N, CA, C and O atoms as CSV, one atom per row, in Angstrom:
chain,resi,resn,atom,element,x,y,z
A,1,MET,N,N,27.755,11.219,11.687
A,1,MET,CA,C,26.980,10.708,10.452
A,1,MET,C,C,25.873,10.192,11.225
A,1,MET,O,O,26.030,9.434,12.183
A,2,VAL,N,N,24.763,10.600,10.812
A,2,VAL,CA,C,23.275,9.816,11.098
A,2,VAL,C,C,23.535,8.559,10.634
A,2,VAL,O,O,24.388,8.230,9.809
A,3,ASN,N,N,22.392,7.565,11.478
A,3,ASN,CA,C,22.451,6.096,10.440
A,3,ASN,C,C,20.880,6.267,10.713
A,3,ASN,O,O,20.162,6.471,11.693
A,4,ASP,N,N,20.716,6.069,9.285
A,4,ASP,CA,C,19.357,5.833,8.061
A,4,ASP,C,C,18.616,5.375,9.031
A,4,ASP,O,O,17.756,6.030,9.621
A,5,LYS,N,N,18.973,4.002,9.283
A,5,LYS,CA,C,18.008,2.796,9.153
A,5,LYS,C,C,17.338,3.239,10.831
A,5,LYS,O,O,16.268,2.778,11.227
A,6,LYS,N,N,18.114,4.103,11.581
A,6,LYS,CA,C,17.300,4.597,13.472
A,6,LYS,C,C,16.503,5.656,12.646
A,6,LYS,O,O,15.325,5.505,12.971
A,7,ILE,N,N,16.567,6.272,12.080
A,7,ILE,CA,C,15.429,7.705,11.604
A,7,ILE,C,C,14.476,6.826,10.717
A,7,ILE,O,O,13.374,7.333,10.928
A,8,SER,N,N,14.320,5.906,9.941
A,8,SER,CA,C,13.157,5.465,9.438
A,8,SER,C,C,12.615,4.470,10.546
A,8,SER,O,O,11.395,4.395,10.692
A,9,SER,N,N,13.356,3.795,11.240
A,9,SER,CA,C,12.388,3.069,11.910
A,9,SER,C,C,11.939,4.063,13.644
A,9,SER,O,O,10.894,3.746,14.212
A,10,GLY,N,N,12.575,4.846,14.077
A,10,GLY,CA,C,11.871,5.958,14.559
A,10,GLY,C,C,10.677,6.282,14.527
A,10,GLY,O,O,9.871,6.200,15.454
A,11,PHE,N,N,10.364,6.963,12.634
A,11,PHE,CA,C,9.781,7.615,11.727
A,11,PHE,C,C,8.262,6.455,11.818
A,11,PHE,O,O,7.115,6.837,12.049
A,12,ILE,N,N,8.626,5.250,11.604
A,12,ILE,CA,C,7.762,4.544,11.375
A,12,ILE,C,C,7.074,4.201,12.834
A,12,ILE,O,O,5.848,4.162,12.934
A,13,TYR,N,N,7.827,3.987,13.814
A,13,TYR,CA,C,7.047,3.980,15.425
A,13,TYR,C,C,6.505,4.714,15.823
A,13,TYR,O,O,5.744,4.542,16.775
A,14,PHE,N,N,6.715,5.918,15.183
A,14,PHE,CA,C,5.984,7.147,15.443
A,14,PHE,C,C,4.514,7.650,15.020
A,14,PHE,O,O,3.662,8.379,15.528
A,15,PHE,N,N,4.649,6.861,13.780
A,15,PHE,CA,C,3.393,6.761,13.282
A,15,PHE,C,C,2.407,5.859,13.348
A,15,PHE,O,O,1.232,5.930,12.989
A,16,GLY,N,N,3.131,4.860,13.934
A,16,GLY,CA,C,2.492,3.602,14.480
A,16,GLY,C,C,1.407,3.841,16.238
A,16,GLY,O,O,0.354,3.446,16.738
A,17,ALA,N,N,2.583,4.741,16.561
A,17,ALA,CA,C,1.576,5.086,17.991
A,17,ALA,C,C,0.609,6.168,18.014
A,17,ALA,O,O,-0.323,6.437,18.772
A,18,PHE,N,N,1.301,6.955,16.514
A,18,PHE,CA,C,0.442,8.363,17.029
A,18,PHE,C,C,-1.200,7.347,16.329
A,18,PHE,O,O,-2.305,7.767,16.673
A,19,GLY,N,N,-1.102,6.037,15.360
A,19,GLY,CA,C,-2.615,5.396,15.423
A,19,GLY,C,C,-3.179,5.270,16.441
A,19,GLY,O,O,-4.363,5.588,16.323
A,20,GLY,N,N,-2.938,4.985,17.315
A,20,GLY,CA,C,-3.211,4.347,18.708
A,20,GLY,C,C,-3.714,5.271,19.177
A,20,GLY,O,O,-4.814,5.044,19.681
A,21,ILE,N,N,-3.256,6.545,19.239
A,21,ILE,CA,C,-3.475,7.829,19.979
A,21,ILE,C,C,-5.031,8.024,18.873
A,21,ILE,O,O,-6.098,8.269,19.437
A,22,LEU,N,N,-4.988,7.897,17.450
A,22,LEU,CA,C,-6.047,8.851,17.532
A,22,LEU,C,C,-7.112,7.648,17.534
A,22,LEU,O,O,-8.255,8.102,17.477
A,23,PHE,N,N,-7.065,6.118,17.587
A,23,PHE,CA,C,-8.359,6.074,17.794
A,23,PHE,C,C,-8.512,5.586,19.327
A,23,PHE,O,O,-9.306,4.685,19.599
A,24,GLY,N,N,-8.051,5.951,19.908
A,24,GLY,CA,C,-8.405,6.624,21.695
A,24,GLY,C,C,-9.163,8.078,21.348
A,24,GLY,O,O,-10.210,8.499,21.841
A,25,TYR,N,N,-8.382,8.656,20.431
A,25,TYR,CA,C,-9.198,10.067,20.589
A,25,TYR,C,C,-10.307,9.769,19.921
A,25,TYR,O,O,-11.271,10.284,20.486
A,26,ASP,N,N,-10.765,8.846,18.462
A,26,ASP,CA,C,-12.122,8.628,18.155
A,26,ASP,C,C,-13.249,8.171,18.920
A,26,ASP,O,O,-14.439,8.322,18.642
A,27,ILE,N,N,-12.459,7.274,20.472
A,27,ILE,CA,C,-13.661,6.913,21.237
A,27,ILE,C,C,-13.772,7.623,22.395
A,27,ILE,O,O,-14.440,7.081,23.275
A,28,GLY,N,N,-13.192,8.928,22.686
A,28,GLY,CA,C,-13.485,10.225,23.298
A,28,GLY,C,C,-13.810,11.262,22.610
A,28,GLY,O,O,-14.039,12.201,23.371
A,29,VAL,N,N,-13.915,11.485,21.714
A,29,VAL,CA,C,-14.854,12.129,20.871
A,29,VAL,C,C,-16.470,11.228,20.418
A,29,VAL,O,O,-17.468,11.919,20.208
A,30,MET,N,N,-16.541,9.939,20.329
A,30,MET,CA,C,-17.922,9.336,20.482
A,30,MET,C,C,-18.318,9.601,21.855
A,30,MET,O,O,-19.434,10.117,21.917
A,31,THR,N,N,-17.752,9.407,22.973
A,31,THR,CA,C,-18.404,9.570,23.897
A,31,THR,C,C,-18.806,10.822,24.153
A,31,THR,O,O,-19.969,10.949,24.536
A,32,GLY,N,N,-17.975,12.021,24.010
A,32,GLY,CA,C,-18.450,13.209,23.869
A,32,GLY,C,C,-19.871,13.671,23.473
A,32,GLY,O,O,-20.750,14.204,24.150
A,33,ALA,N,N,-19.831,13.289,22.116
A,33,ALA,CA,C,-20.876,13.053,20.878
A,33,ALA,C,C,-22.573,12.519,21.615
A,33,ALA,O,O,-23.616,13.155,21.464
A,34,LEU,N,N,-22.432,11.282,22.355
A,34,LEU,CA,C,-23.269,11.033,22.910
A,34,LEU,C,C,-24.203,10.984,23.585
A,34,LEU,O,O,-25.219,10.302,23.453
A,35,PRO,N,N,-23.836,11.930,24.596
A,35,PRO,CA,C,-25.498,12.731,24.776
A,35,PRO,C,C,-26.195,13.485,23.588
A,35,PRO,O,O,-27.369,13.305,23.264
A,36,PHE,N,N,-25.424,14.251,23.053
A,36,PHE,CA,C,-25.973,14.987,21.836
A,36,PHE,C,C,-26.689,14.253,20.713
A,36,PHE,O,O,-27.581,14.781,20.049
A,37,LEU,N,N,-26.198,12.838,20.509
A,37,LEU,CA,C,-26.753,12.042,19.652
A,37,LEU,C,C,-28.135,11.299,20.406
A,37,LEU,O,O,-29.060,10.713,19.845
A,38,GLN,N,N,-27.982,11.475,21.469
A,38,GLN,CA,C,-29.527,10.812,22.192
A,38,GLN,C,C,-30.391,11.757,22.453
A,38,GLN,O,O,-31.506,11.289,22.684
A,39,HIS,N,N,-30.307,13.403,22.537
A,39,HIS,CA,C,-31.023,14.094,22.569
A,39,HIS,C,C,-31.575,14.450,20.965
A,39,HIS,O,O,-32.789,14.503,20.764
A,40,ASP,N,N,-30.559,14.700,19.799
A,40,ASP,CA,C,-31.190,14.806,18.530
A,40,ASP,C,C,-32.388,13.710,18.259
A,40,ASP,O,O,-33.584,13.868,18.012
A,41,TRP,N,N,-31.461,12.376,18.426
A,41,TRP,CA,C,-32.439,11.283,17.471
A,41,TRP,C,C,-33.211,10.755,18.455
A,41,TRP,O,O,-33.709,9.671,18.151
A,42,ASN,N,N,-33.569,11.323,19.933
A,42,ASN,CA,C,-34.952,10.487,20.689
A,42,ASN,C,C,-34.125,9.527,21.446
A,42,ASN,O,O,-34.955,8.701,21.826
A,43,LEU,N,N,-33.248,9.246,21.779
A,43,LEU,CA,C,-32.566,8.052,22.130
A,43,LEU,C,C,-32.837,7.811,23.549
A,43,LEU,O,O,-33.037,6.627,23.823
A,44,GLN,N,N,-32.910,8.935,24.854
A,44,GLN,CA,C,-33.286,8.555,25.963
A,44,GLN,C,C,-33.298,7.385,26.331
A,44,GLN,O,O,-32.446,6.833,27.028
A,45,ASN,N,N,-34.695,6.723,25.690
A,45,ASN,CA,C,-35.242,5.518,26.466
A,45,ASN,C,C,-34.687,4.011,25.510
A,45,ASN,O,O,-35.331,2.965,25.439
A,46,ASN,N,N,-33.350,4.281,24.854
A,46,ASN,CA,C,-33.288,2.986,23.854
A,46,ASN,C,C,-31.633,2.877,24.458
A,46,ASN,O,O,-30.778,3.673,24.069
A,47,PRO,N,N,-31.385,1.974,25.278
A,47,PRO,CA,C,-30.453,1.714,25.137
A,47,PRO,C,C,-29.492,0.853,24.238
A,47,PRO,O,O,-28.293,1.053,24.046
A,48,GLY,N,N,-30.536,-0.469,23.569
A,48,GLY,CA,C,-29.892,-0.630,22.603
A,48,GLY,C,C,-29.443,-0.175,21.098
A,48,GLY,O,O,-28.720,-0.574,20.184
A,49,ALA,N,N,-30.307,0.893,21.404
A,49,ALA,CA,C,-29.606,1.895,19.544
A,49,ALA,C,C,-28.470,2.533,20.557
A,49,ALA,O,O,-27.334,2.434,20.092
A,50,ILE,N,N,-28.530,3.011,21.528
A,50,ILE,CA,C,-27.104,3.807,21.909
A,50,ILE,C,C,-25.999,2.371,22.188
A,50,ILE,O,O,-24.854,2.693,21.870
A,51,GLY,N,N,-26.047,1.491,22.491
A,51,GLY,CA,C,-25.108,0.415,22.312
A,51,GLY,C,C,-24.395,0.021,20.751
A,51,GLY,O,O,-23.184,-0.021,20.533
A,52,TRP,N,N,-25.179,-0.173,20.037
A,52,TRP,CA,C,-24.943,-0.201,18.732
A,52,TRP,C,C,-24.500,1.191,17.900
A,52,TRP,O,O,-24.017,1.208,16.768
A,53,ILE,N,N,-24.731,2.126,18.584
A,53,ILE,CA,C,-24.023,3.567,17.725
A,53,ILE,C,C,-22.322,3.319,18.687
A,53,ILE,O,O,-21.240,3.718,18.255
A,54,THR,N,N,-22.453,2.847,19.534
A,54,THR,CA,C,-21.506,3.339,20.403
A,54,THR,C,C,-20.678,1.694,19.501
A,54,THR,O,O,-19.865,2.222,18.743
A,55,SER,N,N,-20.598,0.652,19.361
A,55,SER,CA,C,-20.100,-0.524,19.262
A,55,SER,C,C,-19.791,0.034,17.540
A,55,SER,O,O,-18.748,-0.295,16.973
A,56,SER,N,N,-20.736,0.806,16.927
A,56,SER,CA,C,-20.178,0.727,15.426
A,56,SER,C,C,-18.715,1.374,15.007
A,56,SER,O,O,-18.082,0.958,14.036
A,57,LEU,N,N,-18.285,2.388,15.818
A,57,LEU,CA,C,-16.731,2.187,16.226
A,57,LEU,C,C,-15.716,1.283,15.882
A,57,LEU,O,O,-14.942,1.127,14.938
A,58,MET,N,N,-16.046,0.563,17.297
A,58,MET,CA,C,-15.472,-1.011,17.033
A,58,MET,C,C,-15.458,-1.904,15.734
A,58,MET,O,O,-14.493,-2.332,15.101
A,59,PHE,N,N,-17.059,-2.090,15.485
A,59,PHE,CA,C,-16.870,-2.678,14.158
A,59,PHE,C,C,-16.257,-2.544,12.948
A,59,PHE,O,O,-15.854,-3.390,12.150
A,60,GLY,N,N,-16.243,-0.912,12.928
A,60,GLY,CA,C,-15.180,-0.044,12.064
A,60,GLY,C,C,-14.015,-0.343,11.880
A,60,GLY,O,O,-13.605,-0.593,10.746
A,61,ALA,N,N,-13.041,-0.388,13.223
A,61,ALA,CA,C,-11.916,-1.096,13.811
A,61,ALA,C,C,-11.504,-2.591,13.088
A,61,ALA,O,O,-10.582,-2.775,12.294
A,62,ILE,N,N,-12.483,-3.610,13.616
A,62,ILE,CA,C,-12.518,-4.810,13.235
A,62,ILE,C,C,-12.445,-4.937,11.490
A,62,ILE,O,O,-11.890,-5.903,10.966
A,63,PHE,N,N,-13.013,-3.945,10.765
A,63,PHE,CA,C,-13.303,-4.129,9.272
A,63,PHE,C,C,-12.163,-3.655,8.553
A,63,PHE,O,O,-11.846,-4.011,7.418
A,64,GLY,N,N,-11.413,-2.625,9.459
A,64,GLY,CA,C,-10.576,-1.791,8.686
A,64,GLY,C,C,-9.365,-2.395,9.073
A,64,GLY,O,O,-8.367,-2.144,8.397
A,65,GLY,N,N,-9.265,-3.264,10.194
A,65,GLY,CA,C,-7.601,-3.643,10.585
A,65,GLY,C,C,-7.964,-4.624,9.615
A,65,GLY,O,O,-6.970,-4.793,8.910
A,66,ALA,N,N,-8.752,-5.236,9.295
A,66,ALA,CA,C,-8.712,-6.740,8.529
A,66,ALA,C,C,-8.506,-6.263,7.319
A,66,ALA,O,O,-8.003,-7.266,6.814
A,67,MET,N,N,-8.528,-5.084,6.062
A,67,MET,CA,C,-8.652,-4.528,5.027
A,67,MET,C,C,-7.134,-4.208,5.318
A,67,MET,O,O,-6.403,-4.580,4.400
A,68,ALA,N,N,-6.377,-3.505,6.558
A,68,ALA,CA,C,-5.227,-2.560,5.966
A,68,ALA,C,C,-4.106,-4.024,6.198
A,68,ALA,O,O,-3.158,-3.930,5.419
A,69,GLY,N,N,-4.041,-5.194,7.008
A,69,GLY,CA,C,-3.237,-6.246,6.601
A,69,GLY,C,C,-2.814,-6.125,4.962
A,69,GLY,O,O,-1.715,-5.999,4.421
A,70,GLN,N,N,-4.213,-6.221,4.414
A,70,GLN,CA,C,-3.900,-7.035,2.732
A,70,GLN,C,C,-3.706,-5.667,2.030
A,70,GLN,O,O,-3.137,-5.878,0.959
A,71,LEU,N,N,-3.961,-4.313,2.217
A,71,LEU,CA,C,-3.835,-3.238,1.791
A,71,LEU,C,C,-1.987,-2.730,1.341
A,71,LEU,O,O,-1.433,-2.369,0.303
A,72,SER,N,N,-1.406,-3.036,3.217
A,72,SER,CA,C,-0.297,-3.278,3.380
A,72,SER,C,C,0.935,-3.958,2.666
A,72,SER,O,O,1.972,-3.575,2.124
A,73,ASP,N,N,0.296,-5.175,2.939
A,73,ASP,CA,C,1.313,-6.125,1.908
A,73,ASP,C,C,0.915,-5.838,0.199
A,73,ASP,O,O,1.521,-6.574,-0.580
A,74,ARG,N,N,0.141,-5.028,-0.298
A,74,ARG,CA,C,0.010,-4.569,-1.595
A,74,ARG,C,C,0.494,-2.949,-1.572
A,74,ARG,O,O,0.439,-2.213,-2.557
A,75,LEU,N,N,0.753,-2.739,-0.860
A,75,LEU,CA,C,1.208,-0.856,-1.379
A,75,LEU,C,C,2.134,-0.728,-0.325
A,75,LEU,O,O,2.706,0.351,-0.175
A,76,GLY,N,N,2.371,-1.716,0.458
A,76,GLY,CA,C,3.863,-1.301,2.043
A,76,GLY,C,C,3.064,-0.518,2.934
A,76,GLY,O,O,1.972,0.024,2.763
A,77,ARG,N,N,3.867,-0.571,3.969
A,77,ARG,CA,C,3.663,-0.481,5.572
A,77,ARG,C,C,3.631,1.244,5.372
A,77,ARG,O,O,2.648,1.876,5.758
A,78,ARG,N,N,4.381,1.679,4.962
A,78,ARG,CA,C,4.681,3.182,5.015
A,78,ARG,C,C,3.767,3.852,4.180
A,78,ARG,O,O,3.435,4.963,4.594
A,79,LYS,N,N,3.206,3.434,2.979
A,79,LYS,CA,C,2.335,4.019,2.363
A,79,LYS,C,C,0.906,4.158,3.042
A,79,LYS,O,O,0.263,5.205,3.113
A,80,MET,N,N,0.547,2.989,3.500
A,80,MET,CA,C,-0.631,2.401,4.398
A,80,MET,C,C,-0.963,3.676,5.358
A,80,MET,O,O,-1.996,4.333,5.490
A,81,ILE,N,N,0.432,3.778,6.034
A,81,ILE,CA,C,0.085,4.788,7.471
A,81,ILE,C,C,0.314,6.106,6.697
A,81,ILE,O,O,0.405,6.936,7.601
A,82,LEU,N,N,0.443,6.695,5.626
A,82,LEU,CA,C,0.548,7.750,5.388
A,82,LEU,C,C,-0.979,8.018,4.786
A,82,LEU,O,O,-1.669,8.934,5.236
A,83,ILE,N,N,-1.293,7.423,4.072
A,83,ILE,CA,C,-2.787,7.152,3.752
A,83,ILE,C,C,-3.723,7.450,4.639
A,83,ILE,O,O,-4.529,8.379,4.584
A,84,SER,N,N,-3.566,6.435,5.666
A,84,SER,CA,C,-4.592,6.228,6.470
A,84,SER,C,C,-4.357,7.875,8.067
A,84,SER,O,O,-4.903,8.164,9.132
A,85,SER,N,N,-3.476,8.303,7.388
A,85,SER,CA,C,-3.411,9.670,8.692
A,85,SER,C,C,-3.703,10.584,7.489
A,85,SER,O,O,-4.217,11.617,7.920
A,86,ILE,N,N,-3.611,10.604,6.518
A,86,ILE,CA,C,-4.251,11.298,5.573
A,86,ILE,C,C,-5.483,11.673,5.606
A,86,ILE,O,O,-5.936,12.815,5.536
A,87,ILE,N,N,-6.125,10.487,5.738
A,87,ILE,CA,C,-7.497,9.823,5.591
A,87,ILE,C,C,-7.990,10.921,6.979
A,87,ILE,O,O,-8.622,11.976,7.022
A,88,PHE,N,N,-7.394,10.126,7.922
A,88,PHE,CA,C,-7.677,10.597,9.179
A,88,PHE,C,C,-8.009,12.407,9.773
A,88,PHE,O,O,-8.726,12.954,10.611
A,89,ALA,N,N,-7.031,12.797,8.780
A,89,ALA,CA,C,-6.459,14.619,9.103
A,89,ALA,C,C,-7.596,15.299,8.273
A,89,ALA,O,O,-8.175,16.294,8.708
A,90,VAL,N,N,-7.877,14.781,7.163
A,90,VAL,CA,C,-9.322,15.006,6.234
A,90,VAL,C,C,-10.495,14.990,6.825
A,90,VAL,O,O,-11.302,15.917,6.754
A,91,GLY,N,N,-10.701,13.727,7.570
A,91,GLY,CA,C,-12.118,13.659,8.357
A,91,GLY,C,C,-12.039,14.413,9.451
A,91,GLY,O,O,-13.073,14.965,9.829
A,92,SER,N,N,-10.869,14.592,10.158
A,92,SER,CA,C,-10.929,15.412,11.261
A,92,SER,C,C,-11.343,17.175,10.677
A,92,SER,O,O,-12.024,17.938,11.362
A,93,ILE,N,N,-11.022,17.380,9.921
A,93,ILE,CA,C,-11.221,18.652,9.321
A,93,ILE,C,C,-12.652,19.452,9.225
A,93,ILE,O,O,-13.293,20.429,9.614
A,94,LEU,N,N,-12.655,17.980,8.197
A,94,LEU,CA,C,-14.355,18.187,8.096
A,94,LEU,C,C,-15.365,18.076,9.038
A,94,LEU,O,O,-16.454,18.649,9.026
A,95,ALA,N,N,-14.846,17.158,10.005
A,95,ALA,CA,C,-15.873,17.259,11.109
A,95,ALA,C,C,-15.550,18.461,12.155
A,95,ALA,O,O,-16.433,18.619,12.999
A,96,GLY,N,N,-14.444,19.327,12.241
A,96,GLY,CA,C,-14.677,20.124,12.605
A,96,GLY,C,C,-15.270,21.514,12.187
A,96,GLY,O,O,-15.582,22.482,12.880
A,97,ILE,N,N,-15.323,21.315,10.887
A,97,ILE,CA,C,-15.765,22.551,10.056
A,97,ILE,C,C,-17.279,21.997,10.028
A,97,ILE,O,O,-18.022,22.810,9.478
A,98,SER,N,N,-17.884,20.927,10.435
A,98,SER,CA,C,-19.364,20.996,10.014
A,98,SER,C,C,-20.248,21.185,11.667
A,98,SER,O,O,-21.475,21.271,11.704
């Protein structure tokens, strides 16, 4: 017989780690897209604008982290992990299509 508590804990740990992997993936994607943004938006001689574009991901993470705690208290941890994973998957698909 399988212990249900171990399965659910492992499941939660997996998706928690998956969230960290997704954040690292986002940073990597931003680094790869930066030369194209510099060319398309004519930012070769504007390091301040490049810094703002690059740091916008971190600002979003700060805002999202602050909101996620409150939403997790209201909706529950599991629902928030599932919702955030679905949002990321849909966003990745839309970015891939574009």
